[in-house]
PLY file of the C-alpha trace (Angstrom):
ply
format ascii 1.0
element vertex 382
property float x
property float y
property float z
element edge 381
property int vertex1
property int vertex2
end_header
-30.58 -17.34 -12.17
-32.39 -17.27 -8.82
-29.51 -19.15 -7.19
-27.41 -15.99 -7.70
-30.11 -13.60 -6.50
-28.13 -11.99 -3.68
-25.24 -11.00 -5.97
-27.53 -9.96 -8.82
-29.38 -7.46 -6.64
-26.36 -5.15 -6.82
-26.57 -5.27 -10.64
-30.24 -4.38 -10.43
-29.55 -1.51 -8.02
-26.95 0.00 -10.36
-28.98 -0.93 -13.47
-26.04 -2.87 -14.86
-27.05 -5.07 -17.83
-26.04 -8.72 -17.68
-26.43 -12.01 -19.53
-27.63 -15.04 -17.61
-26.86 -18.50 -19.03
-29.08 -21.06 -17.29
-29.10 -24.85 -17.54
-32.46 -26.02 -18.89
-31.86 -29.68 -19.72
-29.39 -32.36 -18.65
-28.79 -35.78 -20.19
-26.40 -38.38 -18.87
-23.65 -37.37 -16.47
-23.43 -33.60 -15.94
-22.10 -31.53 -13.03
-24.96 -29.01 -12.72
-28.73 -29.40 -12.80
-31.53 -27.27 -14.37
-31.57 -23.83 -12.80
-27.78 -23.56 -12.41
-26.57 -20.28 -13.91
-23.51 -18.39 -15.06
-23.89 -14.61 -15.24
-21.67 -12.14 -17.09
-22.33 -8.43 -16.59
-21.48 -5.40 -18.69
-18.35 -4.81 -16.60
-17.05 -8.29 -17.45
-17.58 -9.75 -13.98
-18.61 -13.42 -13.79
-20.89 -15.09 -11.25
-21.64 -18.79 -10.88
-21.00 -21.62 -13.31
-22.92 -24.08 -15.43
-20.45 -26.94 -15.81
-17.85 -26.83 -13.06
-15.43 -25.32 -15.56
-15.36 -27.45 -18.71
-17.66 -25.26 -20.87
-17.86 -22.11 -18.78
-15.23 -20.33 -20.90
-17.24 -20.87 -24.09
-20.43 -19.68 -22.37
-18.56 -16.62 -21.12
-17.48 -15.72 -24.66
-21.02 -16.10 -25.97
-22.35 -13.90 -23.18
-19.82 -11.19 -24.01
-20.91 -11.31 -27.65
-24.49 -10.74 -26.56
-23.51 -7.82 -24.34
-21.61 -6.22 -27.25
-24.18 -6.80 -29.96
-27.02 -9.24 -30.71
-29.09 -9.35 -27.55
-31.64 -11.87 -28.76
-32.01 -14.93 -26.49
-30.33 -18.05 -27.72
-30.07 -21.73 -26.85
-26.72 -23.53 -26.69
-26.01 -27.23 -26.29
-22.77 -28.78 -25.06
-21.85 -32.44 -24.97
-19.11 -35.01 -25.41
-18.37 -36.83 -28.65
-15.50 -39.05 -29.76
-14.87 -36.81 -32.74
-14.43 -33.74 -30.60
-13.09 -35.13 -27.35
-10.64 -32.26 -26.89
-13.04 -29.52 -28.01
-15.59 -27.66 -25.98
-17.73 -30.18 -24.21
-18.45 -32.06 -21.02
-15.61 -34.41 -20.20
-17.93 -36.28 -17.84
-19.80 -37.65 -20.85
-23.18 -35.93 -20.53
-24.91 -33.11 -22.37
-26.42 -29.87 -21.13
-28.67 -27.35 -22.80
-28.56 -23.67 -21.84
-30.68 -20.63 -22.53
-28.81 -17.32 -22.61
-30.84 -14.18 -21.99
-29.82 -10.53 -21.91
-31.28 -8.66 -18.92
-31.64 -4.91 -18.66
-32.79 -4.17 -15.09
-34.06 -0.73 -16.10
-36.48 -2.29 -18.60
-37.62 -5.22 -16.44
-39.47 -3.86 -13.39
-40.47 -7.34 -12.22
-36.85 -8.57 -12.06
-35.67 -6.71 -8.95
-38.58 -7.73 -6.69
-38.24 -11.36 -7.82
-34.54 -11.41 -7.00
-35.23 -9.70 -3.66
-37.76 -12.40 -2.75
-35.32 -15.13 -3.76
-32.47 -13.58 -1.78
-34.68 -13.43 1.32
-35.90 -17.02 0.77
-39.47 -15.92 0.16
-41.56 -18.09 -2.20
-41.19 -16.91 -5.79
-40.90 -18.55 -9.19
-39.66 -17.27 -12.54
-41.02 -19.04 -15.61
-38.98 -18.48 -18.78
-39.67 -19.80 -22.29
-36.58 -21.85 -23.14
-37.82 -23.80 -26.17
-40.43 -22.80 -28.73
-41.07 -20.01 -31.25
-38.02 -17.76 -31.57
-40.18 -14.65 -31.10
-41.15 -15.87 -27.61
-37.81 -17.34 -26.53
-36.56 -15.84 -23.27
-39.80 -14.18 -22.24
-40.52 -14.60 -18.56
-43.25 -14.21 -15.98
-42.87 -14.01 -12.19
-45.20 -16.03 -9.97
-45.88 -15.83 -6.23
-48.32 -17.85 -4.11
-51.94 -16.72 -4.53
-51.02 -13.62 -6.59
-51.36 -12.72 -10.30
-48.27 -13.17 -12.42
-45.97 -10.25 -13.18
-44.62 -9.81 -16.69
-45.94 -11.52 -19.78
-45.11 -14.25 -22.26
-46.86 -12.31 -24.99
-50.36 -13.80 -24.78
-52.94 -13.52 -22.00
-54.10 -17.14 -22.22
-50.54 -18.39 -22.32
-49.79 -16.25 -19.27
-52.65 -17.88 -17.35
-51.46 -21.35 -18.27
-47.86 -20.52 -17.34
-48.92 -19.09 -13.98
-50.88 -22.26 -13.23
-47.96 -24.54 -14.09
-45.44 -22.36 -12.28
-47.61 -22.21 -9.16
-47.57 -26.01 -8.99
-43.77 -26.15 -9.32
-43.41 -23.38 -6.72
-45.70 -25.19 -4.30
-43.43 -28.24 -4.53
-40.31 -26.10 -4.07
-38.77 -27.39 -7.28
-36.92 -26.09 -10.34
-37.79 -27.94 -13.53
-39.10 -27.63 -17.07
-42.77 -27.73 -18.05
-43.96 -28.55 -21.58
-47.03 -26.77 -22.98
-48.60 -28.36 -26.05
-50.79 -27.12 -28.88
-53.97 -29.12 -28.26
-55.68 -26.41 -26.18
-54.89 -23.67 -28.70
-52.57 -21.71 -26.41
-49.73 -21.81 -28.93
-49.18 -22.83 -32.53
-46.18 -24.96 -31.72
-45.08 -26.63 -28.48
-42.99 -24.65 -26.05
-41.12 -25.37 -22.85
-40.90 -23.27 -19.70
-38.06 -23.40 -17.24
-39.60 -22.71 -13.84
-37.05 -21.67 -11.21
-38.33 -21.47 -7.65
-36.87 -20.63 -4.26
-39.48 -22.07 -1.90
-38.48 -25.07 0.23
-40.61 -28.18 -0.12
-44.00 -27.88 1.64
-44.44 -29.83 4.84
-46.82 -32.67 5.63
-47.16 -33.38 9.36
-48.65 -36.80 10.08
-49.61 -37.46 13.69
-50.13 -41.06 14.77
-47.61 -43.85 14.16
-50.00 -46.32 12.51
-49.99 -48.23 9.23
-52.04 -45.49 7.56
-49.28 -43.03 8.43
-46.69 -45.17 6.65
-48.82 -45.23 3.50
-49.53 -41.50 3.73
-45.81 -40.73 4.11
-45.17 -42.60 0.87
-47.88 -40.70 -1.03
-46.89 -37.38 0.53
-43.30 -37.81 -0.58
-44.50 -38.64 -4.10
-46.44 -35.34 -4.14
-43.32 -33.41 -3.15
-43.98 -32.88 0.56
-41.34 -33.07 3.28
-43.05 -35.58 5.55
-42.78 -35.75 9.33
-44.41 -38.55 11.35
-44.89 -37.70 15.03
-46.16 -39.80 17.93
-45.60 -39.73 21.69
-45.06 -43.51 21.81
-41.40 -44.31 21.22
-42.16 -47.99 20.64
-44.19 -47.18 17.53
-42.50 -44.00 16.24
-39.35 -45.51 14.77
-37.62 -44.74 11.44
-37.76 -48.42 10.51
-41.57 -48.39 10.51
-41.71 -45.25 8.34
-38.94 -45.52 5.74
-40.60 -42.99 3.42
-40.85 -40.23 6.04
-38.18 -37.53 6.02
-38.17 -37.55 9.81
-39.82 -39.48 12.63
-40.31 -37.59 15.90
-41.12 -38.88 19.37
-43.00 -36.11 21.17
-46.45 -35.14 22.31
-48.15 -34.01 19.09
-49.47 -30.65 20.33
-46.11 -29.77 21.89
-44.22 -30.62 18.70
-46.69 -28.66 16.56
-46.42 -25.51 18.66
-42.63 -25.56 18.30
-42.73 -25.53 14.49
-42.53 -22.59 12.08
-45.12 -23.40 9.42
-46.40 -21.64 6.32
-49.57 -21.57 4.28
-48.59 -24.67 2.28
-48.37 -26.99 5.30
-50.84 -29.86 5.61
-51.64 -31.54 8.93
-53.11 -35.05 9.09
-54.26 -36.31 12.50
-54.54 -40.11 12.59
-54.28 -40.61 16.36
-57.88 -41.70 17.19
-57.27 -40.76 20.84
-58.83 -37.67 22.48
-55.87 -37.08 24.78
-53.69 -36.65 21.67
-55.96 -35.26 18.99
-58.00 -32.68 20.95
-55.05 -30.53 22.15
-53.38 -31.10 18.79
-56.40 -29.93 16.78
-56.97 -27.04 19.17
-53.52 -25.76 18.13
-53.68 -26.79 14.46
-57.00 -25.13 13.66
-55.64 -21.78 14.82
-52.60 -21.93 12.54
-52.48 -20.39 9.02
-51.89 -23.75 7.33
-53.39 -25.10 4.12
-55.17 -28.18 5.41
-56.13 -29.87 8.68
-57.75 -33.30 8.54
-58.55 -35.87 11.23
-59.32 -39.56 10.92
-62.24 -41.22 12.68
-65.83 -42.34 12.36
-68.68 -39.84 12.19
-69.49 -40.53 15.83
-65.86 -39.88 16.76
-66.03 -36.67 14.73
-69.11 -35.40 16.60
-67.56 -36.22 19.98
-64.34 -34.50 18.92
-66.23 -31.36 17.84
-67.93 -31.18 21.22
-64.59 -31.35 23.00
-63.09 -28.71 20.74
-66.02 -26.36 21.32
-65.57 -26.87 25.05
-61.91 -25.91 24.57
-63.03 -22.58 23.10
-62.76 -23.07 19.33
-65.18 -21.03 17.23
-67.46 -22.34 14.50
-65.22 -20.64 11.93
-62.15 -22.44 13.27
-63.99 -25.75 13.40
-65.16 -25.21 9.82
-61.56 -25.64 8.67
-61.44 -29.22 9.94
-61.69 -31.95 7.29
-63.18 -34.84 9.22
-63.67 -37.65 8.50
-60.48 -37.10 6.53
-60.23 -37.74 2.78
-62.53 -38.09 -0.23
-65.04 -40.90 -0.59
-63.17 -43.43 -2.73
-64.54 -46.45 -0.92
-61.07 -46.89 0.58
-60.39 -49.95 2.74
-56.64 -50.49 2.95
-54.06 -48.04 4.36
-52.78 -47.35 0.85
-56.27 -46.62 -0.46
-57.00 -44.38 2.52
-53.75 -42.49 1.96
-54.79 -41.95 -1.65
-58.16 -40.54 -0.55
-56.45 -38.15 1.88
-53.98 -37.00 -0.78
-56.84 -36.49 -3.24
-58.63 -34.22 -0.78
-55.47 -32.22 -0.12
-54.91 -31.66 -3.84
-58.58 -30.84 -4.46
-58.62 -28.25 -1.68
-55.41 -26.61 -2.86
-56.47 -26.35 -6.49
-60.20 -25.86 -6.03
-61.24 -29.22 -7.46
-64.71 -30.60 -6.84
-63.73 -34.23 -6.24
-66.39 -35.48 -8.68
-65.61 -37.66 -11.74
-64.34 -35.75 -14.80
-66.79 -37.79 -16.89
-69.62 -35.67 -15.42
-68.43 -32.75 -17.53
-66.56 -30.61 -14.99
-63.53 -28.71 -16.40
-60.41 -30.85 -16.71
-58.12 -27.92 -15.85
-59.86 -26.30 -12.91
-59.24 -22.56 -12.58
-61.54 -21.71 -9.68
-60.60 -20.72 -6.16
-60.33 -23.45 -3.53
-63.75 -24.50 -2.37
-64.65 -23.95 1.29
-66.48 -27.27 1.32
-65.35 -30.83 0.79
-66.75 -34.25 0.04
-66.38 -36.24 3.28
-64.94 -39.71 3.34
-66.37 -42.65 5.18
-64.12 -43.99 7.94
-66.40 -45.83 10.24
-63.79 -48.01 11.95
-62.45 -45.57 14.53
0 1
1 2
2 3
3 4
4 5
5 6
6 7
7 8
8 9
9 10
10 11
11 12
12 13
13 14
14 15
15 16
16 17
17 18
18 19
19 20
20 21
21 22
22 23
23 24
24 25
25 26
26 27
27 28
28 29
29 30
30 31
31 32
32 33
33 34
34 35
35 36
36 37
37 38
38 39
39 40
40 41
41 42
42 43
43 44
44 45
45 46
46 47
47 48
48 49
49 50
50 51
51 52
52 53
53 54
54 55
55 56
56 57
57 58
58 59
59 60
60 61
61 62
62 63
63 64
64 65
65 66
66 67
67 68
68 69
69 70
70 71
71 72
72 73
73 74
74 75
75 76
76 77
77 78
78 79
79 80
80 81
81 82
82 83
83 84
84 85
85 86
86 87
87 88
88 89
89 90
90 91
91 92
92 93
93 94
94 95
95 96
96 97
97 98
98 99
99 100
100 101
101 102
102 103
103 104
104 105
105 106
106 107
107 108
108 109
109 110
110 111
111 112
112 113
113 114
114 115
115 116
116 117
117 118
118 119
119 120
120 121
121 122
122 123
123 124
124 125
125 126
126 127
127 128
128 129
129 130
130 131
131 132
132 133
133 134
134 135
135 136
136 137
137 138
138 139
139 140
140 141
141 142
142 143
143 144
144 145
145 146
146 147
147 148
148 149
149 150
150 151
151 152
152 153
153 154
154 155
155 156
156 157
157 158
158 159
159 160
160 161
161 162
162 163
163 164
164 165
165 166
166 167
167 168
168 169
169 170
170 171
171 172
172 173
173 174
174 175
175 176
176 177
177 178
178 179
179 180
180 181
181 182
182 183
183 184
184 185
185 186
186 187
187 188
188 189
189 190
190 191
191 192
192 193
193 194
194 195
195 196
196 197
197 198
198 199
199 200
200 201
201 202
202 203
203 204
204 205
205 206
206 207
207 208
208 209
209 210
210 211
211 212
212 213
213 214
214 215
215 216
216 217
217 218
218 219
219 220
220 221
221 222
222 223
223 224
224 225
225 226
226 227
227 228
228 229
229 230
230 231
231 232
232 233
233 234
234 235
235 236
236 237
237 238
238 239
239 240
240 241
241 242
242 243
243 244
244 245
245 246
246 247
247 248
248 249
249 250
250 251
251 252
252 253
253 254
254 255
255 256
256 257
257 258
258 259
259 260
260 261
261 262
262 263
263 264
264 265
265 266
266 267
267 268
268 269
269 270
270 271
271 272
272 273
273 274
274 275
275 276
276 277
277 278
278 279
279 280
280 281
281 282
282 283
283 284
284 285
285 286
286 287
287 288
288 289
289 290
290 291
291 292
292 293
293 294
294 295
295 296
296 297
297 298
298 299
299 300
300 301
301 302
302 303
303 304
304 305
305 306
306 307
307 308
308 309
309 310
310 311
311 312
312 313
313 314
314 315
315 316
316 317
317 318
318 319
319 320
320 321
321 322
322 323
323 324
324 325
325 326
326 327
327 328
328 329
329 330
330 331
331 332
332 333
333 334
334 335
335 336
336 337
337 338
338 339
339 340
340 341
341 342
342 343
343 344
344 345
345 346
346 347
347 348
348 349
349 350
350 351
351 352
352 353
353 354
354 355
355 356
356 357
357 358
358 359
359 360
360 361
361 362
362 363
363 364
364 365
365 366
366 367
367 368
368 369
369 370
370 371
371 372
372 373
373 374
374 375
375 376
376 377
377 378
378 379
379 380
380 381
């Protein structure tokens, strides 16, 4: 539904009811992916599509039925079978599952602001129950970075769990389903959320074209970051050396950084080991509203770097944001192990994890705020 936000805002403004049919699951070959929507409003107008045409007519008829009568959410499944090759189905051979939900803008105060955020490309996610108990089907909650959820799924504990899951999907800039089980007592039977988000993927900026950067680019991509590797040395900063990076840039690190528009999800990893690169770079980075700034080096290198940064005018508060030596203490030796320790620290800081073994009895699903401290890693080679 969020993909049609700009057009739907007019329906919200005029309080025109509409039915949104949204793809929740795809199997095999299918033309649209989860999050794709077809909307039919009370005036009969149609927006979007869910199949490129082959089942849209059937979905349109179902939406009109809901607008005329039974407004309860429903799930529909369309696929191809030999016995019904000329009937309603996907001629491409796949199957899709849709949830159809009736929306009344006048009764859903959270809907308009969510669509406004999506239309303006501001980070927002809408989590909707698409499989589970019929009494909960179609309920939704709106999630924004670092804010409480708006709306309810019908249970306070379920709302908290949904907000946590949706926040993770939003941080990655994805749209996908999330399954919530029964083991933790949140629900009597399993349910599935479709989380639609509008945020672009968060950025990971890696400075220093070394082997550790190649490993970190691989891990960063796995975590959903859009990874940039930057170095002033054209001989080393080549796409061939960093196949897992989304882009490789040849530029002075501090100059490149100052030219970027970054948000509060950005992470910056400084692996340069050279004062002429990392001091001006960190001077700029530590004054930006980003999520994480870490720098590689030994403890002696760290102390020398702090002295230079203080001489450059950085305050103790700004220096307190620096994670150096970078990463958690995993006993890492290889570039891949070091990349894992850096990624672990980034995740722990974002979610408020302690970095200690779960076997010590700390909560498995951490709900606290991000900790201002961190467990330092040992990188005594640089």
